[in-house]
N, C-alpha and C positions, 0 to 999 in steps of 0.2 A: 504494500500500500504506500503510495507517495505521501510524504509528509505535507500537511497543509501549510505549516509554518516552517521556515528554514532559518536557523540561527545565522546571523550576520556578524555578530560580535558579542562582547559581554553585554548582556541585558538588552539586546536588540534582535528582533526577528523580522523577517519579511514574508509576504505572501503575494503571489501573482494572481490577479483576477482575470476575468474575460476582457476581450477587446471592446472598446466603445466606439461609436461612430460620431465624429465631430462634423463641423461645417464642411461642405464640399464632398462629403462621403469618405473622408479620411478616417481610417481605422487606427486607433491608438491602443496599445497594450496598457494594462493598469497594474499598479503595484501599491501595496500599503506596507507600513512598518508598524511594529508593536514595540514600544519601549517600556521597560519596567523601571519605574522611578525608585529612588533610594528608600522612599517611604513605603514601597511595596505595591502601590497602585500602578495601573497600566495607562499608557497614552497611545491612542490609535491615530497614526498619521495617514492622511489621504485614504480613508476607508474605501475598500473595493466592495464588490457585490457581496452582500451578506448571505451566509449559508449556515446550516446546522453544523457541518463539519468544521467550518472556520470558527464558529462560536465555541464549540467544544475545545478546540485547540487554544483559543484565546483564554477561555475560562480556566484552563489548566495552569496558566501562568500567573493569574491573579485577578484582582477586581478592576474592571474598566472604569476609570475615573475621568478620562478626557477623550473627546472625539475632536480631531483637529482637521478641518479643511484648510490646506495651506495657501490657497488662492481662490479667487472668485470663479474659477473654472472647474475645480475639483470638488463637486458637491453632489454628483448624481446619486450616490448610494448613501448619503448622509442620513436621510430620513429613516431608512431601514435600521440603521445602527442606533439612532436615537430611540426608536420604538423598542428595540431590544434592551437598551441600557438607558432608561429614562432618567436615572440619577447622575449619569455622566455629564460633566460640564462641556459645553461647546463654545469655542471662541471663534469670532467672525473676522476673517480678513477683510480689508476694505472692499466695498462693493457687493458683498454677498448678502447682507441683511435685506437689501431691496430685491434681490433675486429669489430669495427663499423665505417668503413670509410664513411658510408652514413650519419652519424650524425655530425652536426655542434657543436663543443664544444667551449665554451667561456672561459674556464679556467680549471686548474687541481688542484686536492686536494693535499694539504700538511698540515703541522701542524699549519699553520697560520690561524687565524680566518678570515672569510669572512666579509668584512667591513659592508655590509648591514644587516648582521645577528648578529653583535657583542653583541647586547643587548638581543638577543633572544635564540641563539643556539651556543653551544660549539661543537667542534668535536675532535676526536682522530683518527689518522691513525694507524690501528693495523698491525704492520709490522712483517715480518719474516715467513710468511706462503706461502707454495708452491702452494696451491689451488687458493687463491685470497687474495688481500689486501683489507680488509674491512674498510670502514669509519663508525665509530660509532658516533652517534649524541646525544646531551643532550638538550632537550627543557626545558629551565629554568622555564617558567611560569607554566607548568604542572608537573615539576619534573620527566620527562620521559626520559629514555635512550632508544635509538632505535638501536637494533641489526638487522642484516639481516639474514645471514647464520651461524654466529659463535655460536649462541644459537638457538636451535630448540627443538620442542616437538610435537610428534604425538600421537594421542589417539590409544590405542590398537584396532586393527581391521582396521586401516587405510590402512595398507599394508597386502597383503595375499601371501600365498605360500612361495617361497624361499626369496622373498623380505621382508617378515615379519621377517624371521630369520636374514637376513642381518641388518635390521633396529634395531633389538634387540641388536645384537652384536655391532652395531655402536653407541649405546646409544641414538638413536633417539626416543625411546619409554621408556625412563627411568622414574623414579618416579616423577621427576619434569623436567622442561626444562634444557637442558644440552648442553655442547659443544660436538658435535659428535666426535667419536673416530678418524675418518679420518682427521678431522681438527686438532686434538691434535697431531697426528703423523706428519702432514704436517708442524708444527711449527719447522723449522730447526734452526731458530735463536731465542731461548727462551729468551735470554737477551733482545732483541729488543721487543719481545712480552710482557714480564713482564713490561718493561718501558711504553708501550702503555696502558696496562691494569691498571697500577697504575694511569695513567692520568684519566681513566674512573672512578676508585674508588674514586678519589678526588671530584667527582661531588656529590652533595646531592640528590642522586636518591631516588625517592619514588616509581616509577613505571618503568616497563620494557616492551617495545613493541618489538615484533619480527615478521618477515615476515611469519615464519612457526611455529605457536604454539599460545596457548592462552596467553594473556598478564598477566604479574605479576602486581597486582594492589596495593600491599603494601610491605614494607620491601625491596625495590628495591636494595639498596646498599648491604645489607646482602646477598641477592640472588646472585648478581654479584660476590661477594667475594667467595661464595660457588661454583659457576659455574667454577671459574678459580683457585680454590685451587690446582688443579693438576699441575698448571704451576710453582709452587714453585720449587726451586732447580736449578742445573746447566743448 
């Protein structure tokens, strides 16, 4: 039997969910992470499709206390998780409250650390992008930075036809995970974006986890620096 959750490092596990269809018929794989906090509770990052098997695997690790949509695009399965774990707190990234009036939000992300996570997780709000404001997280125990959509990577052949051409032009199938060109163009406030990324680069990152692409398991800080080198300048 294939494990539903895979250990990614100390106190962090990942689960791959089904592909979802975005605008233009582009199919995206989904991935979530489960982080066990030093207090014993669990944080679910970017929840994928809920299932009984996944619930059983999560419950075996501890009590779900937080459900975290990391940007205004990753919310499709949030309602199912909140229904299953009504006592878990949900924090809203900018723009999501207006899109999901059906979700009960307990707080909003800003640059301040969350008190219950302060010993486990740092965060940075990546500002200045028209598409979405993404919250990037750093899990200290495993040395892992968690990106959602700002860094992506698809294997050749994932897309076909005209979508494969668009994906290549958009840098979604570059030699290594990269910031898609559409997100680069959408950074209208580069000064704000650079300040946010400098905060990320200050973390001692060893690994990088992303929702769409294979994880980077070594040299994480150097990888992030390469990924955002284009952001230099005015």
